[in-house]
N, C-alpha and C positions, 0 to 999 in steps of 0.2 A: 819840884817841877819834873814831869815825866818826859822822857825822850824816846823816840822810836828809832830803831837801828836799821840802817840800810847798807847795801853794798852796790856800788856802781862799777861797770866794766873798766873805766879809766881812772878809778880812784886808787892811787898807789901811794905808799909812804915815801916822802921825799928823802928819808934817811936810809931805808933798807930796801925800798922798791917792792915791798910786799903789799897785798891788798889791805886796805884799811876799812874800819867800820865808821860809817857816817852817822852822826847823831843829830836828829832834827827835833826840836821842841814841838810838842803837840798843842801847847797853849798859845804860843805867839810866834809869828814869823820874824819878829824883831829880836827874839832871844838869841843869845850866842849859839852858833852852830859849830860842832866840833868833829874832829876825826881822831880815832885812837888806833894805833898799830899795836897789836898784841904780840908781835914778834920782837920788836925792839923797845916796846913800852913808850913810844913817842906819843905825845898828846899835842894837838894843835887846833887852831881855829881857822875857819875859812869862810868866805862869803861868795855869793853869786855862783855857787857850784864849782868854784875853782880852788884847788889846793894851793897853799902858799909855797914859795920856793924854799922857805926855811922850815925848821922844825921847832919843837917846844923850847929847846935850849937857846934859840935865837931871840926869844921874846925878852923884853925888859923884865926886871924883877917885879915891878908893879903889875905888869900884864900877866906874868906867870901866876901871881897870887890871885888875880881876878879869874883866870881860867881854872885854876885849881879849886877855887871856891865854888864855881859853877858846876864843875865835874863832880865834886863831892856831894852836891845836892841830888845827883841822879839816883844813886842806890840807897837802899836801907843798908844795914850793916853787912849782910851777907847776900842780899838778893839784888841783882842789877835790874833797874826799872826799864826794861826794853822788851817789847812784845815777843814772847816765845823764846827768849834767850836763856842761856845757862851760864851767864857771866857772873862771877862772884868776886868780891873784894878779898884779897889775901891779906889777912891781918898783919903778918910779919913784914911783908914787903910793900904794902900799900899799892899793889898793882891788881889789875883785873885779869882773870883767867876764865876760859870757858871750859868747865869740867863738871862731872857728876860728883856727888858726895861719895867718899869712900865708905866701905861698910862700917868702919870705926866711927866716922862722922855721922853716918845714918843712925847708928845705935845711940850716939851721944845726943843727937838732935831730938829723937823721938822716944828715947827710953826703952827701946825694944830692938831685937834683931829682926832683920828681914826674914820672912818666913819661907823662903824658897831657895833650895840648893840647886845645883845642876841636875839635869834629868837623864833618865835612861829610857831611850825609845824602844828597847827590845820588847817584843811581845813574848818571846821565849828566852828566859834567862840562861838557857843552856847553850846559847849561841854567842859567838864573839861580837863585841860591840862594833868592831871595825870591819871585819871581813865576812861576818855572818856564818863562819864555820863552827862546827860542833866543838865545844870545849872538852878538853881531856884532862884526866887526873883531877887535881885539886883547884884548877883554875876556875875563877868565877866571873871574870870580865873579858879577858883577852886570851886568844889562843897562843899568842907569842909576844915576846918583848917588842918586836917590830910593830905589831898592831897597836900595842900600848903607846909607843912613841908617836906613831902617826895620828892616833886619836888625840893625844895630848897637844900636838901641834895644831890640829884643826880646832880644838875647843878651847885652847888657852893662848898659845903663843901667836897664832895667826887668826884669832877669832874676830878681830877688828871691831870690838865693842867693849866699853868699860864694864867693870864688874857689876855695878848696880843695874844698868839697863839689861845686862846679860841675865841677871836673876829674874827680872821682870819678863823677859822673853821666855825664860825657862818656865816660869809660872804659867804662861799662856801657850806652852808647848810649841813655841815658834810658829804659831799661826796668827794671821791678821785677825783681830777681833771684829773687824767690820765685814770683810769679804770672805774670811775663812781661807785665804790663800796660804799655801805652805811656804814659809820663809826660811826653813832650815836647808842646809846644804845636803846633797846626796853624793856620797863618795863613789869611787870607780867600781865598787862592788855592789852599787845600788842600795847601800844602806843609808838611812836617814840619820844625820849627825846633828846634835844640838849646837850649831854654830851659824853665824850670820852668812847669808849669801849676798850681802851688801844691799839687801832690800828691807832689812829690819830697822824700824825707827820706833822710838818710844815717845808717845804724845802725853803732854800734861793736860788733863781734863780741865783743871783750873789753871789758867796761864800763870807763868812765873811773874809776869808783869802785873797780874791781878792778885798777887799774894799766894799763888799756888806753891805747894811744897813738893819735895821729892819723895814723900811717903808713897809706899807701894799702892795705896788705895787711889792715888791721884795719877797713876801712871798706866798707860795702855799700850799694848803692842799693836802696831799697825804697819802696813807696807809703806814703802817710800811714796808710792803713787797716791795712796789714800791720804797720807799725811799732807802731801802737797795739795790735793784736791780740797781737803778740809780748810786749809788756810786761804785757799782761793775762793772759798764760799760755794763749792759745788754741792748741790742739794743732797745727793745720796750720802755723802760723807758727813756733812753737817748734821743731818737728821739722825743718822746712826750713832755718831759720837755724842751728840747732845743728849740722846736718850740714855746712853750709858752714864753720862755725867750726872743727870738728874737722879738716877738710881743710886749712884755712889754717894751723892751729897746727902741723900736721905739717911744713909747709914753711917757715913764717915766724915761729915763736914768738918768736924774739929781737927781731924788729921790731915785733911786735904789742903789746909791753909798753912802758911809758913810758921814754923816753930824756930825761933832764933837759937843758934848754937851758943851755948854758954862758954 
């Protein structure tokens, strides 16, 4: 049974008061409807759009079993069956988390390393990556240790994006593949830095809910607005991304669909 995932403004977890994910069956309106809180791992059932006053622990043992069996039908082993989601079942804890594959998991899943490292935007390699000043002596990247630290903070500690999508954005030079918009940050020296300006999003050409994988051939760098427009069915975004999808499927169809991690 496939479930679609929604968020509603007033849907909060009765246990920790965080927003919850609402799961509605696409096959039947009479099927059990659930909410899951990924903060405190609470699972519950609701009806008529109202959350119950209790949480999963308040259900009877028999009802807990029924709910657990229904929830277990939602995902495959590692892929959560919800449109566009990145929720995966953690094998050790039997809980669901929204995260990207690590580089280790990527290599284990696909039998290959992702082919893109971080990038260097400099047109002239004799200039500092951070302040654009001429390098002196034997320096090859930064004119000072301060510039090196500032660059590291921007591209690693404060980049605001997981490693796998960061590699995909690096592959695409931090440009939106649909509009060509520049999604990289520009520092106070006017230098373009390979880090997110909070507008970078990575789109799955084949949806996760349709068996799409996290292989690099199935991932596309787009702006936040383009990503939103695509899922809203706006013509320009749908036509552009679907064209890329068709081209990729002709070349990499076997890699663009889920490979189970052993």
